[in-house]
N, C-alpha and C positions, 0 to 999 in steps of 0.2 A: 504531600510526601508521606508515605507509609513507612513506619519504622518496624523492623522485624522484631518479633517477640523472642527474647533471649532467655535461656535457662538461668534461673537464679543461682548465683555462685554458692558453694557450700558455706564459705566464710565471707564475712563483710567487715569493713573497718568499723562499722557500728557495733559488731560483736565484741571487738577489742575494747571499744569505749565502754560498753555496758558492763563488761566483765572486770575491767581493770582501771576504768577512768576515775572512779572515786578515790582509789588509792593514789593514783597519779596526782590528782588535785590536792590531796592532803599533803603530799610531799613537795610539789612544785607550784602550787597555786599562787603563791606570793610573787612568783616571777613571770606569770602569764599575763598577757594583755586581756582586756575585756573581750576583744574580738576572738582571741584564741579560746577563751572560756565559752563564748557563744557558739563557736564551731563545735566544741565538744558536746554542748547541750543539744544543738540542732541535729548533729549526725547521730547521736545516741537515740534520739526520739523519732528519727525519720521513718515514716510509714509504720508507726506503731499507734496504739490506742491513745497515747499521750497527745497526739495532734488531731484526733478525731478523724472522721472520714465518712463513708457511706456504706450501707448494706444493700446489695442488689438481690431481689427476690423474683423467682420465676413463678408466674401465676398458673402455669400449667402443671408443674411438678412440685412446687414449693421449695425447690433448692435455693439456698442462700449463699451469697459470696460477699465477704467483707473486704473492703479496700480502704486503706488508711492514707491520710494526706502526706504529701512530701514536705520536707523541711525547706526546700528551695535555697538552701545555703550553697553558695558557689563553690565551696570546697568539698561538697558531698559527692562521692562517686556515683550515687544513684540519681542525682537530680540534674544531670547535664544533657541528657539526650534531647528532650523537647526544646530546651533553650538553644542547643546547638543547631537543631533543624531550622528553627525560626530565624536564627542569625544567618545561617548559610543562604537561606532564601533571599535575604536582603543583600548579601554580598554578591550574589550572582548577577545582580543588576549593574554592578560596578566593574565587572571584568571586561577587559579589552581582548580582541582577537590577536594577541601577540604572545611571544615567548615570555615566560616569567622565571625569575631567579630566586633562589633560596640562600640568604646570607645570614650567618649566625655571629653575634657579638657576645663574647664571654668576658666576665670580670675575673682578674687574677684572684687567687685565694686570699691574699692579704686584704684586698678591697672587699671581697665577699664577706670576710669575717666582720669588717666594720659595718657592712650593710645590714647584718643581723641586728645591730644595735640602732641603726638608722634606716629602716626599710623604706619609709616614705620618701625621704630625701634622696637616698642613693639609688633606689630603683627608678625614681623619676628621672634622676640624672642619667641613668643608663639609657632610658628612652631618648632623652634630649641629645646626648652625645652621639648615639648610634644613628639616629635619624638625621641629625645635622651633618654627620660624616658622609652618609650616602648622598644627600642632596648636594653638598658642596663638591664632592669629588665628581659626581655625575654632571654637575653644571659646568665644570672646568672644560673650556673648549679644547684642551689637549686630551681630554678623555672622551666624554660623550657630548658635552655641550648642550644638555637638555635637562628639563625638569621631569623627574620620574615620579611614579606613584609608589608609595610604600605602605604596607600594612605590617605592623609589628605586634608580636604577642610575647609576654614575659613568662618564662619558666624559671623557677628558683631551685629546682631539684635535679639530682642525678638519679640513675637507676636504683642506687642503693639508699635513696632518701637523704643522702648528705646534701648540705647546702651547696648549690652550684648555680648561681644566678647568671642568666643569659637571655638574650632576646633573639627570637626567630623573625627574620624579615622576609617578606614576600615582595619582590621588586619587579616592576614592569621592565621588559627588555627594550627600553627606549622611552622617549618622552617628547614633550614640546620643546622646540629649540629655544635657547636662552639668548643667543647673540643676535646682533642686528642683521648679520648675513643670512641667518636662518628665518628671517621674517619677510613674507611676500605680501605687499599691499596691506601692511599693518597686522597681518595674521601669521603667527608662528607656524613652522612646518613640523611634521613628525620626523624625529631622528631615531633610527633603529640602531641598536647595538650590533656588534659583530655576532655572527651565528655562534651560539654556545658560549659567549664570553661577555661579561658585563663590565666589571671594573677590576683593576689590579688589587689583589688581596693585601699585599704588603703595604700599599699606600693607604688603604682603608684602615689597616691595623694601626699605623702610626698616627694618622689623623685622629682616629678614635681615642687612642691613648692620650694624646695631647689635650683634646677637648674634655675628656672625662677628668683628668687630673687637675686641669684648670678649674673645672666645676667643683672639685673637692676643696681646692684652695679657697675659692670664693665662699663656699658653704662654711668652712672653718672660720674665715674672717667675719662672717655674719653671725657666728655663734650658733649655728644650726646643728652641729655634730656632737654626739656623745662619744666618749672614748672609753675603752676598757679601763677598769680600775687601776691595773698595774702600770698604765702609761698616762693616765689622766693628768697627774701632777706635772709631768715633763712635757706635755703637749702644748708648748708655746710656739711662736713663729719659727724659732730655730729647730725645735723638735719636729715640726711639720716638714721643714725642708729636708731633714735627715730621713724622715719617713717616706717622702715622695721621691727622693733621689734614686733608690734602687728600682722603683716602679717606672721611672722614666727610661731607665736603661733596659728594662725587661721587654721582651717581645710579647705583645698581647695577642690572644687567640681570636682571630677573625677568619672565618673560612666560608667559601662559597661552594655550595653543593651543586651537583649536576642540575641544569635547568629543568623545570617541570615540563615544558612544552606549552600547550594551550590552556584555556580557561578551565576545562573540565578536570584536567590533572590538578590544577590549583585548588579547586573545590574539594577534591578527594583529600588533598593534603590538609586543607583547613579543617575538614571534618575530623581529622585525627589529632590536630595540634591545638586548636584555639580554646577548646573548653575542657582540656585535660586537667586532672587534679594530680597531686603528688603521687598517688598510687591507686590504681583501679582495683575493685573487688576481685576481678578475675585473676589477679596475680597472687592473692592470698592462698597458701597451701595448707596451713594448719594454725589453729589458735588453741593452745592448751598448755597446762602446767606452767602458767606464767610466762609463756614464750609465744612469739609470732614468727612464722616461717612464710617467706614470700619469694617469688621468682624475680630474677632480674637478668638483663643482658650484660655480659662482660665485653664492653667495646674493645678492650685491649686484646681480646682473643677472638676476634671475628664475630662479635655479637653472639657468642656462645651462651646458651641459656643455662643459668645456674640458680641455686637456691641459697638464701641467707636466713639465719635464725637469730633473732634479737630478743632480749627480754621485753615484755610488754611495756615496761617503763621506758626503755630506750626507743622502742618503736613509736610510741606516742610522742616522745620528745622530738624525734626526727620529723614525724608527720606534721606536728604543729609549727615547726620552723617555716613551713610553706603557707601558712595562713596569712594572707595579705592584710595590710591595714584597712580599716573600714573606709569604703568609698574609693579605694585606689582602683584606677582604670587599668586593666591588664592587657587590653587590646586597643591599639591606637592607629590612626591613619595620618599620613603625611604627604606632602607634595600634591600630586594630582588627585590623591584620594582624601586629602584633608577636607573636613566638612565645609569650610568656607569656599564657595565657588566650585564645589566638586561637580555638580551637575553641568555647569557651564563648561568646565574644562574637559570633562569626559565626553560631553557632546561634541566639542570641537575635535577631540582625538578621534572619535568615531567617524566624523566627516572626513578628516584627513586620511583615515585608514579605509575610507570608502565602505563603511558598514552602514547598511540601510536598516535601521531598527524597525521602521514601519513594516517592512516585508516580514521580519521575524515575528512581530506582534500579530500581524494579520494571520500568519501561519499558525501561531499559538491559539488565536481566537477560534480557528476552525477545528481545533482538537476538542474532542468530547470532554466535558468536565468530569473530573474524578469524583465519584460519589463514595461517601463513607459507607463501609460495610455495616449492615444491620446487626446490632448486638444480638448474640444468641446465648441461651443457657448452656453452660459447659457440661451439664448433665444430660438434658433431654433434647437440646437443640431448639427449644421453643424461643419465640421472639417476644412473648408477652412478659416484659421485664419491668419492674418498678424499682425505684431507688428511694431509700430513706436515709436522711442525714444522721450520722453518729457524732454526738458531741465529744469534745476532748475528755478523756478519762479522768475522773477525779482521783482515781487511785494512783496516778502519776504524781510524784513529788515535784510540784512546779518550782520549788525553791532550790532544788538540786541541779547543778550544772549538767549532770549526765543522767539522772534518774529517768526511767521510762517504764511504763507498763506495756510490755510487748505481747500480752496475752490476747 
């Protein structure tokens, strides 16, 4: 897979960090997690002399080009393209020739606020409740009566960088039958959903609400939740009931978007969504005078493109809200796509759907192998290039969370 070369944006999140990160840390460092500080350090040094790299020299004309190493932090806007391409290549092997649906589960603001204090517990619960809801409702014989495949990705942001935790689910438009009537000679059959329709959204919303709030209650009883200071003293069992009451009566936002169509449309969607960070460099319009201006879509006005200006301090505060806990898995698979027995289940699905993989593989084997383009000198076009390793710059302050020598 060849990735197109894109023009470097005028401004980058790294520019904001290098210019204003030190002042931000001096003011807020005591409230940041180690992972958030690490993100500041990594993004500020990405592709600078601080991380080392290599110099490429042309033996024909003597032209030199320096390239610095990437930070590889998953929250870095510059380090996602290669990771995304490799991940997409693996996912293509798991796609079935069926219609796919896009379902979004969103936490209410009150729960989202609590999730900021308990990201690992409550984001994990978001995955558990949303995936269990899809699988339970789909397995109901009154609905689909099948085990579906689900891929989920967590997003914690809105377009204006405010905290807005939700999961995007890609769901197969059908699955393996669950009931005895759908089993022939001990083998499940494939059950397709109705054209353009997966499951009732109102049912999904209410089941999701019940599962999530029950999970919150269990986490509270197990002592896993932190509460804001102003409610901590009153948050006993009775206080929890009072807090949960309005949330049980509230309609939770779950919506199903227009179905994708086939596997190729799903891959295009995944390429846009799975490895996103809170804000891409291309959305930055200006970084100057202690302020950051960036573009966003106003969903309330038909996705109208607008610009927002924040102080650098507020911009970094919002950006760091979306740094996930260390080791937290933001892309997960369930049902037919769960790691356990995935190959066996997908193989059965393909047989039931009459897909002959061998023919596809044979056809692919006959295609000429893609060869990597020969590197050329950007000045004279020569191909006699040599590379020398550049060590990390000693001029960069390795003790500073954001310091970097970008010369």
